[in-house]
N, C-alpha and C positions, 0 to 999 in steps of 0.2 A: 569718566576718566578718574583714575585713582588720585587721592590726595595724600601728600607726603608731608611729614612734620620735620622741621629743621630748627636748630638752635645756632645763633650767632655767637662765636667764641669771643668776638670783640666787645659787643655791647650786651650780650646775654639774652637778647630778645628771642622768643620762640615764635615761629610763623609756619604757615602751611602753604603749599603750592600744589595746584592741580597740574599734572603732566602725564604723558603717556608712560606706560611701564618701561618702554625701551629707553626712556630718559631718566629713570628713577635714580641712577647713580651719578648723573651729570652734576657738576657744581651748581650751587644755588647762591644767589646774592640776597642778603637780608634787605628788608624794606629801607633800612638806613644807608644802604650802599656798601656794606662791608662784605668782603669775599670769603672770610674765614668762617665757614659754616660747617655743621655736621648734621647728617640725617639721623633722626631719632627713630628708634624702634617703637612701633605702636602696637597696642593690643586691640583686638577687634571685639567690640561689645555688640551682642545680638540681643535685642529686646524680646520679651515674652518668656514664657517658661513652658516646658513640656514635661508632663509627668507620665512616665511609662511604668506599667506594672512590672514588678520583678519577675524574672523567669521562674516558672514552677516546674519542679521535677515531676514527670508523670510516671506513675507506677505501671507495671505490666507490659513494658516494652512498646508503648504507644509512641506516636510521632510528636506529641506535644500539642498544645492549643486545643481547638475543638476536634481536630482529627484524632487526637489521643484520648478523647473522652473527658477533657478538662472542663468544658462548658456545656456539653450536650448531656442531657440527662434523661 
């Protein structure tokens, strides 16, 4: 179930709620009981790194990669 982050406009607390996507825009009450809250936009961080080689232009009209003669010798 997705987690959504909210901030209370009354006390300034930031809190998270797990709720179905269908309820993502439903009002949320802060842990202190205030109703004046706003849903925050979150960025998604994905761990790890992927290093892909840069595409190489193949000469002679080949298809690229091994089929174009780039790594077959």
